[in-house]
N, C-alpha and C positions, 0 to 999 in steps of 0.2 A: 379363598385360600385354595392352594395348589394342590392338587392331591399327594402327589410327594410329600407335602409338606404334613400333608393330614396323616399318611401311612407312619413318615417316622414318628408324628407325637404320639400315636397308638401304639408304635412299638417301644419307642423307648419310657411309656409310664405301664407297660403291660408286663408282669411276672417274666421271672427267668423263663425261658423256654418256650414261650408261647409260641406259637406259630403261625403264620400268617399265611393266605392264599388268597390266590385272588378273587375267587368264589367266594370268601369271607367279607372281601372287600369292595364287592359291586355297589354298597352305599356311597360311597367316596364317587363312585361314574363307572364310564363303560367296561366293560371286559379291556378291550385292547387298552384302554389309559388306564386302567392299571396295573396291565402287564406290562405296558411300559415303565411306570413307575417304578414299578416293583424292580426291573433287570434295570434301570438306572440308580436304583440307590444300593443294589449289590454291588453293581461296576464301583461305585464310590468308597465304599467298605461301610456304608450307613448299615447295610441288613448282610446277614448271611446267609447263600443259597445254602441251602442242605439237600434238596433234590430237586425234581423238576417240580416248578410251580410250587415248590415249596420254601420259606423262607422264615427265618429268625432275627433277633437283633442282638448284637453283641452284649456280651456286660461288661459294663464299666465301673472299674474301681480306680482306686487309688495308686492301685502297683500295674494299672496298663489295661488293655481289653482282650476279653479271650470271649472264647464260645462259651454260652451254654452247658450243662453238663447233660450227655447224650440221655439218660433216665430220662430228666424233666420234657425235654423234646420229644422224647417216643411219648411220655403221655400226656404232651400237650396235643400230638398227631394223631394218640387213638381219639381225642376228644372231639378233634376236627374231624377226621374221617370219619369218625362212627365204626371203625374196623377195631377188633381187641386185636391190642400188641404187648403181650408180657414176655419177661427176659427168656430168655434161652435153657435149654434141662442142665448145660453146665454149670450155670448162676442158681438155677433153683435146688443143686447139690450140694453148692458151696453153703448157699444160704441157710438150708436144713444141716448142713454139719456132717455131711456122709464126704467130702471131700477137703482139703484143705487148698488145693490148686486153683487159683483166681484166674478165670479165663482173663487173656489178654488182648479179645477180639469182642468187641458189643453184637449179640446175638441175642436176638430177639424175635419171636413167633411171632405170625401176623393171621389173622381171617382172611385178609387182603391180598393183593399181590407181593410176591417177592420181589424185591428191588433192594439196589444199598445207597445210601444217602451218606454224606458227608457232613458230620457238625464240627466245626472246626477241622483240626488235624485227628480225630477219629473218624475211623469208616464204621459204620452201625448196618449191618446186614439182617434185613428183615427175610425172615423164611416162611414163606406159606405153612402151615401147621392143619394137621385135621384137630376139630373139634375139641377130642380129647385130650389133647395139650394143651391147650386152652384154659382149660378150669384151676385144678387147683395147682397149687406148685407143689406138694407130694407126688403127682403123676409127673411130672414132667421129671423129676429129681431122680425117680425111680425108672424111670424110662430111659433113660442118662446112661443108664448101667447094661442094659441090652437083656436079653432072653438067660444068658448062661448065668450074670452075678445079680437080676434082683432078689432075690430070695435074700441073700444075704445081704443085699443092700437096704430090705424093705425089714431085715432083723435087726439090723443096727437101728435103723429110722425109729423102731415100734416105740422103745422106752417115751424119746424124746417129743413125739410129734403130737401136737394138740389135738384136745377130743373134736373139734369145732372139723382141723383139716383131715383127721384119720376118716371119720363121718361123710363127709365129701368124697372120700377115695372110694369109698364103702360103696357112694352112691351112685358112681360114677361108674363102674364094675362093666354096666352093660355096652359103655361107649369104646372102653377099652380094648387092644388087642388080648386077645386070649392068655399069650405068656404073661400078661404083666397082672390082670384080672385073675389067674389061677394064686400066684404070686401072695395078689394082694386078701384075696379071701384066705387062702391058706397062713397068714402071717397077721393079718390084720381082723377077719370076722370072730375069730375064737376069743377074742378078745372085747366082742361089741358089748 
């Protein structure tokens, strides 16, 4: 069976958003042959090129063909590369109810290098971030408010923050910047 056929068969049977890279497909042939097959499949539209050396299969439904959702692709990319990839600070604040604004751009924080990916019509920005921002969602949400408004946001978050997330926030204070660690201690430690 031809390498491109094997890759396409794998891509179409994999779950939505599954990331394909040349390194993950070396069992089909040499690196050059796999690279060439991926490139050909992307040119024909059978695969979508998300970034350098990163491909996904388009989703086919009775309504047509479209790109997989960026959150699914980011989760799959994290699994393939081994880097931590989490939604950005604005998304974290929205998820926790600290803001009603929905981010218009897809921004993710990563332990890897910063880069931009194209998932269908959506540009996804991966920003390299320090380890303390890659932990719990509460730290990212509070950090989005900055040093001047973090205490107010923390007080607003305190009644609804799940216990496990509150404990994680308190446990990770030593890795947080001083302005955030002080606000976390002041607002959450009293209620531990």
